[in-house]
N, C-alpha and C positions, 0 to 999 in steps of 0.2 A: 509593287505588291507589298502590303503592310503585313509583316509576320508577327508583330506583337499583338498580344491580347488586348481587346478594348478595356479601357478603365471602367470598372463597375460603377453603376449609378450610386452616388454617395448615400442616398437614403436607403436604398435596397441593401447595399453593402453593410451599412450600420445596423439595419434591422436584422440581417442575417447573423452578424456578430452577437447581437443581443439574444437571438434565438439559440445560438450555440452555447452562450453563457447560461441561459435558462435551462437548457437541456442537460448541460454538465452539472449544474446544481442539483437538478432532480436525480440524475444518476448517482451523484455523490451521496445524497441522502438515502437512496435505496441501498447502495452498497454498505453504507454505515449501518443501516437496519439489519442487513444480512449478517454482518460481522457481529453486531450486538446480540442477535439471536444465537449465533454459533458460540459466542463467548458464554452466554447464559446457559447453554446446553452443557458446557464443560463445568462451569461453576456459576451459580447465580451472582456471586460477588465479582466476577471477572469482567473488567471493562474491555471494550473492543480493541483498544490499543494493545492490551496484553495478549489478546488472541492473535493479533498481527505478529507479535513477537514469537508466540508459539509456532505459528505457521513458518516464520523465517527459520527458526531453529530446526523445525521438521524438514524443511527443504534442504538446509545446509548440512544437517547431521550434527554439526557443532559449529559454533561461531563465537568469536570474541565479543565481549560485551560492548566494547568501543565500536567494533565493526557493525554490530547490530544497531547501535544508536545512529551511526552514519547512514546505514541502509534505510532505516525507518525515518530519517530526518528529524530526530528528536534529540533533546539534550541528554547528556550522559546521566544526569541526576534522575531523569524520567525513567531511563532504562534501569537504573539501580533500584528504584521503587518497584518497578514491575517485576524485576528479578526476585526481590524479597518476597513479594506476594506469591509468585509462582513457586518459589521454594517452600513457603509455608503451606501451600496447597499440595505439595509433593509432586509437582508436575515437571520441575526443572532442577537439575543439579548444576553446581558451579564447580569447575575443575581448574586448578592452577596449571598454567603452561610450565612444564619442567625446564624449558630453556629460558623462560622469562617469568620469574616469580610474580611479577606485577600483573601479567596478563591473565584474564579469567576467560575460560571457555564455558559456554552454556550448552548443555545437552538435555534432551528430554529424558525423564525417568521412565521406567516401565509403565508407571501409572499415567504419565503424560502421553506416551505413545498410545496406550489403551484408550484414553479419553479422546484424543484427536481422531482415532479411528472410528469411535462411535459417532462423532460429528460428521466425519468425511471419510467413509470407508475406502473410497477409491483414491484418496489423497490427491484428487484433482483440484484445480482452482475453483474458488467459489463462483467464478464467472462461467465455468464450464456448462452448467445447465442453461444459462442464459444465451450462450453463444453456440451451442452444439448444432443447431440447425443452420448456422451460417456456413456458406461455402468457404473454401480455403482462400480464394481470391479476395472475398469480402473481408475476411479476418486479417489477411496480410495488408490490405489497403487501410483498414481501420487502425491497425497497429502502427503503420507508417505515418499516418496522420497524427496519432497521439505522440509518437516519437518526435515529429516535427514541432508540435506544440511544446513538448518538454524541452527540446533544444532551444526554442525561443525563450522559454522561461529561464533556462540556465545561462543563456547569453545576455540576459537583461534586455531583450528586444521589447520595445513598447513602453509607453508611459504608464506608470502605475499610480494608483491613488496615493497622494501624499498629503499630509495635513497642511492646511493653510492657516495663516493668521486670521483669527476671527475678529 
């Protein structure tokens, strides 16, 4: 008795991968639009990336600028520019760590908290309204599949597009 799964048909398998990529692209664009709208509701000049930083600070209560950069997978210079804009808008304060004068902690100001609550009073994920009708098993399975994909990306599994000599 053969206990291994049959190898998928190459054309069907390739087509399914293309469908996943297409669907993920559409999802990414839609999430970006949601974040763009949320950022604009806080301030018309606020880019979606800065809204993501505000959400991170809101979730953490306070976070070091370097940890925020790592968490959002952006360069520290990008975080520095975002912090400057958020400070100018009165949404974020920067505090120095008393034990390490070089470390900066980011916290929401009262105005930052107020504006974040106007955009998302329940403080739930932006995905909540999209997924609230899914049952727990579906959500856990979906999260596990996304985690598996993220692990593959982190482990460098797969051949990625690389420039070739023209």
